[in-house]
Predicted model as a PDB file, atoms N, CA, C, CB and O in Angstrom, pLDDT in the B-factor column:
MODEL        1                                                                  
ATOM      1  N   UNK A   1     -16.398  -5.926   6.286  1.00 74.00           N  
ATOM      2  CA  UNK A   1     -16.964  -4.935   7.154  1.00 74.00           C  
ATOM      3  C   UNK A   1     -16.386  -3.575   6.773  1.00 74.00           C  
ATOM      4  CB  UNK A   1     -16.689  -5.274   8.635  1.00 74.00           C  
ATOM      5  O   UNK A   1     -15.167  -3.425   6.691  1.00 74.00           O  
ATOM      6  N   UNK A   2     -17.224  -2.607   6.545  1.00 79.00           N  
ATOM      7  CA  UNK A   2     -16.776  -1.257   6.208  1.00 79.00           C  
ATOM      8  C   UNK A   2     -16.970  -0.337   7.396  1.00 79.00           C  
ATOM      9  CB  UNK A   2     -17.531  -0.715   4.982  1.00 79.00           C  
ATOM     10  O   UNK A   2     -18.018  -0.335   8.042  1.00 79.00           O  
ATOM     11  N   UNK A   3     -15.919   0.458   7.676  1.00 82.00           N  
ATOM     12  CA  UNK A   3     -16.010   1.478   8.711  1.00 82.00           C  
ATOM     13  C   UNK A   3     -15.422   2.769   8.154  1.00 82.00           C  
ATOM     14  CB  UNK A   3     -15.270   1.034  10.017  1.00 82.00           C  
ATOM     15  O   UNK A   3     -14.699   2.741   7.158  1.00 82.00           O  
ATOM     16  N   UNK A   4     -15.720   3.881   8.778  1.00 84.00           N  
ATOM     17  CA  UNK A   4     -15.183   5.154   8.295  1.00 84.00           C  
ATOM     18  C   UNK A   4     -13.726   5.292   8.746  1.00 84.00           C  
ATOM     19  CB  UNK A   4     -16.039   6.353   8.814  1.00 84.00           C  
ATOM     20  O   UNK A   4     -13.314   4.696   9.742  1.00 84.00           O  
ATOM     21  N   UNK A   5     -12.953   6.091   7.995  1.00 81.00           N  
ATOM     22  CA  UNK A   5     -11.543   6.286   8.326  1.00 81.00           C  
ATOM     23  C   UNK A   5     -11.367   6.914   9.702  1.00 81.00           C  
ATOM     24  CB  UNK A   5     -10.874   7.155   7.274  1.00 81.00           C  
ATOM     25  O   UNK A   5     -10.335   6.718  10.343  1.00 81.00           O  
ATOM     26  N   UNK A   6     -12.352   7.656  10.157  1.00 86.00           N  
ATOM     27  CA  UNK A   6     -12.240   8.294  11.473  1.00 86.00           C  
ATOM     28  C   UNK A   6     -12.215   7.267  12.608  1.00 86.00           C  
ATOM     29  CB  UNK A   6     -13.399   9.266  11.684  1.00 86.00           C  
ATOM     30  O   UNK A   6     -11.811   7.587  13.726  1.00 86.00           O  
ATOM     31  N   UNK A   7     -12.643   6.045  12.324  1.00 89.00           N  
ATOM     32  CA  UNK A   7     -12.658   4.981  13.336  1.00 89.00           C  
ATOM     33  C   UNK A   7     -11.366   4.157  13.334  1.00 89.00           C  
ATOM     34  CB  UNK A   7     -13.852   4.059  13.103  1.00 89.00           C  
ATOM     35  O   UNK A   7     -11.174   3.325  14.221  1.00 89.00           O  
ATOM     36  N   UNK A   8     -10.474   4.371  12.356  1.00 87.00           N  
ATOM     37  CA  UNK A   8      -9.215   3.626  12.265  1.00 87.00           C  
ATOM     38  C   UNK A   8      -8.203   4.261  13.212  1.00 87.00           C  
ATOM     39  CB  UNK A   8      -8.670   3.608  10.798  1.00 87.00           C  
ATOM     40  O   UNK A   8      -8.012   5.477  13.211  1.00 87.00           O  
ATOM     41  N   UNK A   9      -7.562   3.426  14.015  1.00 88.00           N  
ATOM     42  CA  UNK A   9      -6.583   3.909  14.994  1.00 88.00           C  
ATOM     43  C   UNK A   9      -5.182   3.409  14.647  1.00 88.00           C  
ATOM     44  CB  UNK A   9      -6.973   3.455  16.418  1.00 88.00           C  
ATOM     45  O   UNK A   9      -5.023   2.475  13.861  1.00 88.00           O  
ATOM     46  N   UNK A  10      -4.180   4.034  15.235  1.00 89.00           N  
ATOM     47  CA  UNK A  10      -2.797   3.602  15.067  1.00 89.00           C  
ATOM     48  C   UNK A  10      -2.689   2.141  15.492  1.00 89.00           C  
ATOM     49  CB  UNK A  10      -1.819   4.500  15.891  1.00 89.00           C  
ATOM     50  O   UNK A  10      -3.172   1.764  16.560  1.00 89.00           O  
ATOM     51  N   UNK A  11      -2.057   1.322  14.658  1.00 88.00           N  
ATOM     52  CA  UNK A  11      -1.880  -0.097  14.966  1.00 88.00           C  
ATOM     53  C   UNK A  11      -2.954  -0.994  14.382  1.00 88.00           C  
ATOM     54  CB  UNK A  11      -1.842  -0.285  16.438  1.00 88.00           C  
ATOM     55  O   UNK A  11      -2.808  -2.215  14.417  1.00 88.00           O  
ATOM     56  N   UNK A  12      -4.035  -0.429  13.845  1.00 89.00           N  
ATOM     57  CA  UNK A  12      -5.091  -1.247  13.225  1.00 89.00           C  
ATOM     58  C   UNK A  12      -4.591  -1.832  11.905  1.00 89.00           C  
ATOM     59  CB  UNK A  12      -6.379  -0.403  12.988  1.00 89.00           C  
ATOM     60  O   UNK A  12      -3.821  -1.196  11.185  1.00 89.00           O  
ATOM     61  N   UNK A  13      -5.033  -3.037  11.602  1.00 87.00           N  
ATOM     62  CA  UNK A  13      -4.760  -3.658  10.312  1.00 87.00           C  
ATOM     63  C   UNK A  13      -5.960  -3.394   9.409  1.00 87.00           C  
ATOM     64  CB  UNK A  13      -4.482  -5.198  10.459  1.00 87.00           C  
ATOM     65  O   UNK A  13      -7.106  -3.551   9.829  1.00 87.00           O  
ATOM     66  N   UNK A  14      -5.690  -2.991   8.160  1.00 86.00           N  
ATOM     67  CA  UNK A  14      -6.738  -2.651   7.213  1.00 86.00           C  
ATOM     68  C   UNK A  14      -6.500  -3.455   5.940  1.00 86.00           C  
ATOM     69  CB  UNK A  14      -6.767  -1.114   6.920  1.00 86.00           C  
ATOM     70  O   UNK A  14      -5.401  -3.427   5.387  1.00 86.00           O  
ATOM     71  N   UNK A  15      -7.519  -4.170   5.473  1.00 87.00           N  
ATOM     72  CA  UNK A  15      -7.428  -4.904   4.213  1.00 87.00           C  
ATOM     73  C   UNK A  15      -7.927  -3.968   3.112  1.00 87.00           C  
ATOM     74  CB  UNK A  15      -8.264  -6.252   4.256  1.00 87.00           C  
ATOM     75  O   UNK A  15      -9.036  -3.438   3.186  1.00 87.00           O  
ATOM     76  N   UNK A  16      -7.091  -3.774   2.093  1.00 84.00           N  
ATOM     77  CA  UNK A  16      -7.404  -2.867   0.999  1.00 84.00           C  
ATOM     78  C   UNK A  16      -7.549  -3.675  -0.285  1.00 84.00           C  
ATOM     79  CB  UNK A  16      -6.311  -1.773   0.848  1.00 84.00           C  
ATOM     80  O   UNK A  16      -6.712  -4.525  -0.589  1.00 84.00           O  
ATOM     81  N   UNK A  17      -8.608  -3.409  -1.031  1.00 83.00           N  
ATOM     82  CA  UNK A  17      -8.842  -4.088  -2.309  1.00 83.00           C  
ATOM     83  C   UNK A  17      -8.335  -3.234  -3.465  1.00 83.00           C  
ATOM     84  CB  UNK A  17     -10.344  -4.400  -2.495  1.00 83.00           C  
ATOM     85  O   UNK A  17      -8.044  -2.049  -3.300  1.00 83.00           O  
ATOM     86  N   UNK A  18      -8.235  -3.851  -4.626  1.00 82.00           N  
ATOM     87  CA  UNK A  18      -7.776  -3.166  -5.833  1.00 82.00           C  
ATOM     88  C   UNK A  18      -8.620  -1.921  -6.092  1.00 82.00           C  
ATOM     89  CB  UNK A  18      -7.831  -4.113  -7.048  1.00 82.00           C  
ATOM     90  O   UNK A  18      -9.842  -1.943  -5.946  1.00 82.00           O  
ATOM     91  N   UNK A  19      -7.952  -0.839  -6.476  1.00 80.00           N  
ATOM     92  CA  UNK A  19      -8.575   0.442  -6.836  1.00 80.00           C  
ATOM     93  C   UNK A  19      -9.272   1.145  -5.681  1.00 80.00           C  
ATOM     94  CB  UNK A  19      -9.562   0.223  -7.931  1.00 80.00           C  
ATOM     95  O   UNK A  19     -10.046   2.075  -5.909  1.00 80.00           O  
ATOM     96  N   UNK A  20      -9.017   0.725  -4.453  1.00 81.00           N  
ATOM     97  CA  UNK A  20      -9.611   1.379  -3.292  1.00 81.00           C  
ATOM     98  C   UNK A  20      -8.707   2.523  -2.835  1.00 81.00           C  
ATOM     99  CB  UNK A  20      -9.836   0.362  -2.138  1.00 81.00           C  
ATOM    100  O   UNK A  20      -7.488   2.363  -2.779  1.00 81.00           O  
ATOM    101  N   UNK A  21      -9.288   3.664  -2.512  1.00 78.00           N  
ATOM    102  CA  UNK A  21      -8.521   4.803  -2.023  1.00 78.00           C  
ATOM    103  C   UNK A  21      -8.267   4.624  -0.528  1.00 78.00           C  
ATOM    104  CB  UNK A  21      -9.265   6.142  -2.305  1.00 78.00           C  
ATOM    105  O   UNK A  21      -9.147   4.210   0.227  1.00 78.00           O  
ATOM    106  N   UNK A  22      -7.026   4.953  -0.120  1.00 77.00           N  
ATOM    107  CA  UNK A  22      -6.648   4.830   1.291  1.00 77.00           C  
ATOM    108  C   UNK A  22      -5.916   6.093   1.732  1.00 77.00           C  
ATOM    109  CB  UNK A  22      -5.760   3.571   1.524  1.00 77.00           C  
ATOM    110  O   UNK A  22      -5.559   6.935   0.908  1.00 77.00           O  
ATOM    111  N   UNK A  23      -5.699   6.214   3.025  1.00 73.00           N  
ATOM    112  CA  UNK A  23      -4.957   7.356   3.568  1.00 73.00           C  
ATOM    113  C   UNK A  23      -3.487   7.275   3.151  1.00 73.00           C  
ATOM    114  CB  UNK A  23      -5.080   7.405   5.115  1.00 73.00           C  
ATOM    115  O   UNK A  23      -2.965   6.187   2.908  1.00 73.00           O  
ATOM    116  N   UNK A  24      -2.835   8.412   3.072  1.00 72.00           N  
ATOM    117  CA  UNK A  24      -1.442   8.466   2.626  1.00 72.00           C  
ATOM    118  C   UNK A  24      -0.461   7.950   3.654  1.00 72.00           C  
ATOM    119  CB  UNK A  24      -1.080   9.865   2.266  1.00 72.00           C  
ATOM    120  O   UNK A  24       0.674   7.631   3.301  1.00 72.00           O  
ATOM    121  N   UNK A  25      -0.853   7.857   4.906  1.00 79.00           N  
ATOM    122  CA  UNK A  25       0.101   7.479   5.954  1.00 79.00           C  
ATOM    123  C   UNK A  25      -0.051   6.023   6.395  1.00 79.00           C  
ATOM    124  CB  UNK A  25      -0.067   8.389   7.154  1.00 79.00           C  
ATOM    125  O   UNK A  25       0.110   5.707   7.574  1.00 79.00           O  
ATOM    126  N   UNK A  26      -0.360   5.144   5.450  1.00 81.00           N  
ATOM    127  CA  UNK A  26      -0.476   3.725   5.754  1.00 81.00           C  
ATOM    128  C   UNK A  26       0.771   2.986   5.265  1.00 81.00           C  
ATOM    129  CB  UNK A  26      -1.751   3.130   5.110  1.00 81.00           C  
ATOM    130  O   UNK A  26       1.444   3.437   4.338  1.00 81.00           O  
ATOM    131  N   UNK A  27       1.070   1.860   5.888  1.00 81.00           N  
ATOM    132  CA  UNK A  27       2.216   1.032   5.522  1.00 81.00           C  
ATOM    133  C   UNK A  27       1.691  -0.267   4.931  1.00 81.00           C  
ATOM    134  CB  UNK A  27       3.143   0.757   6.755  1.00 81.00           C  
ATOM    135  O   UNK A  27       0.835  -0.918   5.531  1.00 81.00           O  
ATOM    136  N   UNK A  28       2.189  -0.651   3.766  1.00 82.00           N  
ATOM    137  CA  UNK A  28       1.781  -1.898   3.126  1.00 82.00           C  
ATOM    138  C   UNK A  28       2.607  -3.039   3.706  1.00 82.00           C  
ATOM    139  CB  UNK A  28       1.952  -1.819   1.578  1.00 82.00           C  
ATOM    140  O   UNK A  28       3.836  -3.012   3.651  1.00 82.00           O  
ATOM    141  N   UNK A  29       1.929  -4.044   4.264  1.00 82.00           N  
ATOM    142  CA  UNK A  29       2.618  -5.191   4.864  1.00 82.00           C  
ATOM    143  C   UNK A  29       2.621  -6.416   3.967  1.00 82.00           C  
ATOM    144  CB  UNK A  29       1.980  -5.543   6.181  1.00 82.00           C  
ATOM    145  O   UNK A  29       3.501  -7.267   4.091  1.00 82.00           O  
ATOM    146  N   UNK A  30       1.648  -6.522   3.060  1.00 83.00           N  
ATOM    147  CA  UNK A  30       1.552  -7.687   2.179  1.00 83.00           C  
ATOM    148  C   UNK A  30       0.833  -7.287   0.902  1.00 83.00           C  
ATOM    149  CB  UNK A  30       0.815  -8.862   2.879  1.00 83.00           C  
ATOM    150  O   UNK A  30       0.072  -6.321   0.878  1.00 83.00           O  
ATOM    151  N   UNK A  31       1.084  -8.039  -0.150  1.00 85.00           N  
ATOM    152  CA  UNK A  31       0.435  -7.811  -1.437  1.00 85.00           C  
ATOM    153  C   UNK A  31       0.148  -9.150  -2.101  1.00 85.00           C  
ATOM    154  CB  UNK A  31       1.312  -6.922  -2.354  1.00 85.00           C  
ATOM    155  O   UNK A  31       0.798 -10.149  -1.793  1.00 85.00           O  
ATOM    156  N   UNK A  32      -0.813  -9.174  -3.002  1.00 86.00           N  
ATOM    157  CA  UNK A  32      -1.115 -10.406  -3.731  1.00 86.00           C  
ATOM    158  C   UNK A  32      -0.176 -10.601  -4.922  1.00 86.00           C  
ATOM    159  CB  UNK A  32      -2.566 -10.392  -4.209  1.00 86.00           C  
ATOM    160  O   UNK A  32      -0.180 -11.672  -5.529  1.00 86.00           O  
ATOM    161  N   UNK A  33       0.623  -9.596  -5.271  1.00 87.00           N  
ATOM    162  CA  UNK A  33       1.579  -9.734  -6.374  1.00 87.00           C  
ATOM    163  C   UNK A  33       2.754 -10.596  -5.922  1.00 87.00           C  
ATOM    164  CB  UNK A  33       2.077  -8.340  -6.860  1.00 87.00           C  
ATOM    165  O   UNK A  33       3.339 -10.332  -4.872  1.00 87.00           O  
ATOM    166  N   UNK A  34       3.108 -11.613  -6.692  1.00 85.00           N  
ATOM    167  CA  UNK A  34       4.182 -12.523  -6.287  1.00 85.00           C  
ATOM    168  C   UNK A  34       5.559 -11.861  -6.151  1.00 85.00           C  
ATOM    169  CB  UNK A  34       4.276 -13.637  -7.274  1.00 85.00           C  
ATOM    170  O   UNK A  34       6.418 -12.362  -5.425  1.00 85.00           O  
ATOM    171  N   UNK A  35       5.771 -10.740  -6.847  1.00 86.00           N  
ATOM    172  CA  UNK A  35       7.075 -10.073  -6.763  1.00 86.00           C  
ATOM    173  C   UNK A  35       7.127  -9.028  -5.646  1.00 86.00           C  
ATOM    174  CB  UNK A  35       7.406  -9.413  -8.093  1.00 86.00           C  
ATOM    175  O   UNK A  35       8.118  -8.309  -5.519  1.00 86.00           O  
ATOM    176  N   UNK A  36       6.065  -8.939  -4.834  1.00 85.00           N  
ATOM    177  CA  UNK A  36       6.052  -8.021  -3.707  1.00 85.00           C  
ATOM    178  C   UNK A  36       5.819  -6.567  -4.073  1.00 85.00           C  
ATOM    179  CB  UNK A  36       7.322  -8.130  -2.984  1.00 85.00           C  
ATOM    180  O   UNK A  36       6.089  -5.677  -3.266  1.00 85.00           O  
ATOM    181  N   UNK A  37       5.320  -6.308  -5.278  1.00 88.00           N  
ATOM    182  CA  UNK A  37       5.132  -4.924  -5.707  1.00 88.00           C  
ATOM    183  C   UNK A  37       3.695  -4.451  -5.508  1.00 88.00           C  
ATOM    184  CB  UNK A  37       5.523  -4.774  -7.166  1.00 88.00           C  
ATOM    185  O   UNK A  37       2.749  -5.238  -5.520  1.00 88.00           O  
ATOM    186  N   UNK A  38       3.567  -3.144  -5.326  1.00 87.00           N  
ATOM    187  CA  UNK A  38       2.275  -2.478  -5.304  1.00 87.00           C  
ATOM    188  C   UNK A  38       2.375  -1.262  -6.207  1.00 87.00           C  
ATOM    189  CB  UNK A  38       1.854  -2.078  -3.849  1.00 87.00           C  
ATOM    190  O   UNK A  38       3.462  -0.727  -6.424  1.00 87.00           O  
ATOM    191  N   UNK A  39       1.248  -0.831  -6.727  1.00 87.00           N  
ATOM    192  CA  UNK A  39       1.209   0.320  -7.623  1.00 87.00           C  
ATOM    193  C   UNK A  39       0.361   1.394  -6.962  1.00 87.00           C  
ATOM    194  CB  UNK A  39       0.641  -0.065  -9.033  1.00 87.00           C  
ATOM    195  O   UNK A  39      -0.799   1.162  -6.621  1.00 87.00           O  
ATOM    196  N   UNK A  40       0.948   2.568  -6.784  1.00 85.00           N  
ATOM    197  CA  UNK A  40       0.314   3.623  -6.013  1.00 85.00           C  
ATOM    198  C   UNK A  40       0.090   4.848  -6.886  1.00 85.00           C  
ATOM    199  CB  UNK A  40       1.161   3.982  -4.787  1.00 85.00           C  
ATOM    200  O   UNK A  40       0.991   5.300  -7.593  1.00 85.00           O  
ATOM    201  N   UNK A  41      -1.122   5.376  -6.824  1.00 85.00           N  
ATOM    202  CA  UNK A  41      -1.459   6.618  -7.507  1.00 85.00           C  
ATOM    203  C   UNK A  41      -1.445   7.743  -6.486  1.00 85.00           C  
ATOM    204  CB  UNK A  41      -2.845   6.520  -8.218  1.00 85.00           C  
ATOM    205  O   UNK A  41      -2.101   7.658  -5.448  1.00 85.00           O  
ATOM    206  N   UNK A  42      -0.698   8.795  -6.784  1.00 83.00           N  
ATOM    207  CA  UNK A  42      -0.616   9.942  -5.875  1.00 83.00           C  
ATOM    208  C   UNK A  42      -1.268  11.178  -6.493  1.00 83.00           C  
ATOM    209  CB  UNK A  42       0.852  10.241  -5.519  1.00 83.00           C  
ATOM    210  O   UNK A  42      -0.981  12.302  -6.082  1.00 83.00           O  
ATOM    211  N   UNK A  43      -2.137  10.977  -7.471  1.00 83.00           N  
ATOM    212  CA  UNK A  43      -2.714  12.117  -8.188  1.00 83.00           C  
ATOM    213  C   UNK A  43      -3.495  13.060  -7.283  1.00 83.00           C  
ATOM    214  CB  UNK A  43      -3.615  11.623  -9.286  1.00 83.00           C  
ATOM    215  O   UNK A  43      -3.538  14.262  -7.545  1.00 83.00           O  
ATOM    216  N   UNK A  44      -4.111  12.546  -6.227  1.00 81.00           N  
ATOM    217  CA  UNK A  44      -4.849  13.436  -5.319  1.00 81.00           C  
ATOM    218  C   UNK A  44      -3.897  14.250  -4.438  1.00 81.00           C  
ATOM    219  CB  UNK A  44      -5.807  12.618  -4.435  1.00 81.00           C  
ATOM    220  O   UNK A  44      -4.311  15.245  -3.842  1.00 81.00           O  
ATOM    221  N   UNK A  45      -2.622  13.839  -4.348  1.00 81.00           N  
ATOM    222  CA  UNK A  45      -1.639  14.579  -3.551  1.00 81.00           C  
ATOM    223  C   UNK A  45      -0.828  15.557  -4.390  1.00 81.00           C  
ATOM    224  CB  UNK A  45      -0.703  13.613  -2.854  1.00 81.00           C  
ATOM    225  O   UNK A  45      -0.654  16.716  -4.013  1.00 81.00           O  
ATOM    226  N   UNK A  46      -0.328  15.079  -5.542  1.00 85.00           N  
ATOM    227  CA  UNK A  46       0.583  15.907  -6.332  1.00 85.00           C  
ATOM    228  C   UNK A  46       0.139  16.135  -7.777  1.00 85.00           C  
ATOM    229  CB  UNK A  46       1.934  15.283  -6.334  1.00 85.00           C  
ATOM    230  O   UNK A  46       0.834  16.808  -8.538  1.00 85.00           O  
ATOM    231  N   UNK A  47      -1.016  15.578  -8.161  1.00 85.00           N  
ATOM    232  CA  UNK A  47      -1.529  15.773  -9.513  1.00 85.00           C  
ATOM    233  C   UNK A  47      -0.880  14.898 -10.563  1.00 85.00           C  
ATOM    234  CB  UNK A  47      -1.363  17.184  -9.901  1.00 85.00           C  
ATOM    235  O   UNK A  47      -1.296  14.928 -11.722  1.00 85.00           O  
ATOM    236  N   UNK A  48       0.133  14.115 -10.196  1.00 84.00           N  
ATOM    237  CA  UNK A  48       0.822  13.252 -11.149  1.00 84.00           C  
ATOM    238  C   UNK A  48      -0.047  12.048 -11.489  1.00 84.00           C  
ATOM    239  CB  UNK A  48       2.182  12.795 -10.585  1.00 84.00           C  
ATOM    240  O   UNK A  48      -0.581  11.393 -10.594  1.00 84.00           O  
ATOM    241  N   UNK A  49      -0.189  11.755 -12.773  1.00 85.00           N  
ATOM    242  CA  UNK A  49      -1.112  10.714 -13.229  1.00 85.00           C  
ATOM    243  C   UNK A  49      -0.494   9.317 -13.316  1.00 85.00           C  
ATOM    244  CB  UNK A  49      -1.653  11.089 -14.568  1.00 85.00           C  
ATOM    245  O   UNK A  49      -1.227   8.328 -13.333  1.00 85.00           O  
ATOM    246  N   UNK A  50       0.824   9.213 -13.372  1.00 88.00           N  
ATOM    247  CA  UNK A  50       1.451   7.900 -13.522  1.00 88.00           C  
ATOM    248  C   UNK A  50       1.469   7.145 -12.197  1.00 88.00           C  
ATOM    249  CB  UNK A  50       2.878   8.050 -14.062  1.00 88.00           C  
ATOM    250  O   UNK A  50       1.608   7.742 -11.130  1.00 88.00           O  
ATOM    251  N   UNK A  51       1.327   5.817 -12.282  1.00 87.00           N  
ATOM    252  CA  UNK A  51       1.384   4.982 -11.086  1.00 87.00           C  
ATOM    253  C   UNK A  51       2.832   4.830 -10.636  1.00 87.00           C  
ATOM    254  CB  UNK A  51       0.747   3.595 -11.349  1.00 87.00           C  
ATOM    255  O   UNK A  51       3.739   4.711 -11.459  1.00 87.00           O  
ATOM    256  N   UNK A  52       3.033   4.834  -9.348  1.00 87.00           N  
ATOM    257  CA  UNK A  52       4.368   4.613  -8.782  1.00 87.00           C  
ATOM    258  C   UNK A  52       4.447   3.172  -8.293  1.00 87.00           C  
ATOM    259  CB  UNK A  52       4.671   5.621  -7.613  1.00 87.00           C  
ATOM    260  O   UNK A  52       3.540   2.695  -7.611  1.00 87.00           O  
ATOM    261  N   UNK A  53       5.520   2.484  -8.637  1.00 88.00           N  
ATOM    262  CA  UNK A  53       5.723   1.106  -8.199  1.00 88.00           C  
ATOM    263  C   UNK A  53       6.529   1.114  -6.910  1.00 88.00           C  
ATOM    264  CB  UNK A  53       6.440   0.266  -9.294  1.00 88.00           C  
ATOM    265  O   UNK A  53       7.572   1.764  -6.827  1.00 88.00           O  
ATOM    266  N   UNK A  54       6.053   0.402  -5.920  1.00 86.00           N  
ATOM    267  CA  UNK A  54       6.768   0.243  -4.650  1.00 86.00           C  
ATOM    268  C   UNK A  54       6.915  -1.249  -4.386  1.00 86.00           C  
ATOM    269  CB  UNK A  54       6.016   0.960  -3.463  1.00 86.00           C  
ATOM    270  O   UNK A  54       6.031  -2.027  -4.744  1.00 86.00           O  
ATOM    271  N   UNK A  55       8.012  -1.656  -3.768  1.00 85.00           N  
ATOM    272  CA  UNK A  55       8.252  -3.067  -3.440  1.00 85.00           C  
ATOM    273  C   UNK A  55       8.349  -3.183  -1.922  1.00 85.00           C  
ATOM    274  CB  UNK A  55       9.561  -3.612  -4.138  1.00 85.00           C  
ATOM    275  O   UNK A  55       9.021  -2.382  -1.272  1.00 85.00           O  
ATOM    276  N   UNK A  56       7.678  -4.178  -1.367  1.00 83.00           N  
ATOM    277  CA  UNK A  56       7.671  -4.375   0.078  1.00 83.00           C  
ATOM    278  C   UNK A  56       9.078  -4.624   0.609  1.00 83.00           C  
ATOM    279  CB  UNK A  56       6.758  -5.539   0.450  1.00 83.00           C  
ATOM    280  O   UNK A  56       9.879  -5.292  -0.045  1.00 83.00           O  
ATOM    281  N   UNK A  57       9.383  -4.093   1.783  1.00 76.00           N  
ATOM    282  CA  UNK A  57      10.705  -4.246   2.371  1.00 76.00           C  
ATOM    283  C   UNK A  57      11.085  -5.709   2.591  1.00 76.00           C  
ATOM    284  CB  UNK A  57      10.769  -3.503   3.679  1.00 76.00           C  
ATOM    285  O   UNK A  57      12.237  -6.080   2.370  1.00 76.00           O  
ATOM    286  N   UNK A  58      10.145  -6.543   3.021  1.00 69.00           N  
ATOM    287  CA  UNK A  58      10.465  -7.952   3.270  1.00 69.00           C  
ATOM    288  C   UNK A  58      10.862  -8.652   1.967  1.00 69.00           C  
ATOM    289  CB  UNK A  58       9.259  -8.675   3.921  1.00 69.00           C  
ATOM    290  O   UNK A  58      11.703  -9.551   1.983  1.00 69.00           O  
ATOM    291  N   UNK A  59      10.271  -8.254   0.852  1.00 54.00           N  
ATOM    292  CA  UNK A  59      10.642  -8.852  -0.434  1.00 54.00           C  
ATOM    293  C   UNK A  59      12.043  -8.392  -0.838  1.00 54.00           C  
ATOM    294  CB  UNK A  59       9.609  -8.476  -1.534  1.00 54.00           C  
ATOM    295  O   UNK A  59      12.840  -9.193  -1.326  1.00 54.00           O  
ATOM    296  N   UNK A  60      12.346  -7.116  -0.638  1.00 54.00           N  
ATOM    297  CA  UNK A  60      13.691  -6.601  -0.962  1.00 54.00           C  
ATOM    298  C   UNK A  60      14.751  -7.317  -0.124  1.00 54.00           C  
ATOM    299  CB  UNK A  60      13.766  -5.066  -0.721  1.00 54.00           C  
ATOM    300  O   UNK A  60      15.831  -7.630  -0.624  1.00 54.00           O  
ATOM    301  N   UNK A  61      14.444  -7.572   1.136  1.00 54.00           N  
ATOM    302  CA  UNK A  61      15.389  -8.243   2.014  1.00 54.00           C  
ATOM    303  C   UNK A  61      15.654  -9.664   1.545  1.00 54.00           C  
ATOM    304  CB  UNK A  61      14.871  -8.250   3.444  1.00 54.00           C  
ATOM    305  O   UNK A  61      16.792 -10.128   1.611  1.00 54.00           O  
ATOM    306  N   UNK A  62      14.631 -10.362   1.072  1.00 57.00           N  
ATOM    307  CA  UNK A  62      14.830 -11.732   0.617  1.00 57.00           C  
ATOM    308  C   UNK A  62      15.651 -11.773  -0.668  1.00 57.00           C  
ATOM    309  CB  UNK A  62      13.485 -12.420   0.402  1.00 57.00           C  
ATOM    310  O   UNK A  62      16.382 -12.736  -0.900  1.00 57.00           O  
ATOM    311  N   UNK A  63      15.543 -10.758  -1.494  1.00 55.00           N  
ATOM    312  CA  UNK A  63      16.372 -10.683  -2.719  1.00 55.00           C  
ATOM    313  C   UNK A  63      17.835 -10.482  -2.327  1.00 55.00           C  
ATOM    314  CB  UNK A  63      15.890  -9.514  -3.659  1.00 55.00           C  
ATOM    315  O   UNK A  63      18.724 -11.115  -2.895  1.00 55.00           O  
ATOM    316  N   UNK A  64      18.082  -9.608  -1.363  1.00 55.00           N  
ATOM    317  CA  UNK A  64      19.451  -9.313  -0.932  1.00 55.00           C  
ATOM    318  C   UNK A  64      20.132 -10.516  -0.331  1.00 55.00           C  
ATOM    319  CB  UNK A  64      19.454  -8.186   0.064  1.00 55.00           C  
ATOM    320  O   UNK A  64      21.354 -10.634  -0.420  1.00 55.00           O  
ATOM    321  N   UNK A  65      19.370 -11.429   0.291  1.00 57.00           N  
ATOM    322  CA  UNK A  65      19.942 -12.604   0.922  1.00 57.00           C  
ATOM    323  C   UNK A  65      20.353 -13.673  -0.079  1.00 57.00           C  
ATOM    324  CB  UNK A  65      18.967 -13.178   1.896  1.00 57.00           C  
ATOM    325  O   UNK A  65      21.170 -14.535   0.246  1.00 57.00           O  
ATOM    326  N   UNK A  66      19.798 -13.636  -1.305  1.00 54.00           N  
ATOM    327  CA  UNK A  66      20.120 -14.683  -2.285  1.00 54.00           C  
ATOM    328  C   UNK A  66      21.345 -14.344  -3.091  1.00 54.00           C  
ATOM    329  CB  UNK A  66      18.955 -14.913  -3.217  1.00 54.00           C  
ATOM    330  O   UNK A  66      21.749 -15.120  -3.958  1.00 54.00           O  
TER     331      UNK A  66                                                      
ENDMDL                                                                          
END                                                                             
């Protein structure tokens, strides 16, 4: 189901597919990558062309526990 961003409210869960553009103020809760990483392009914000790698907090916590 597709809806416009103006209809998304605080607390809503949004499923994002590969190469889909999203708002900058969203929090990633899960990823399909087994290592918990996501790759983010910020070129529309800062003009930088390289992808930034981010790792989910829950994955980092599980590494610290081992």
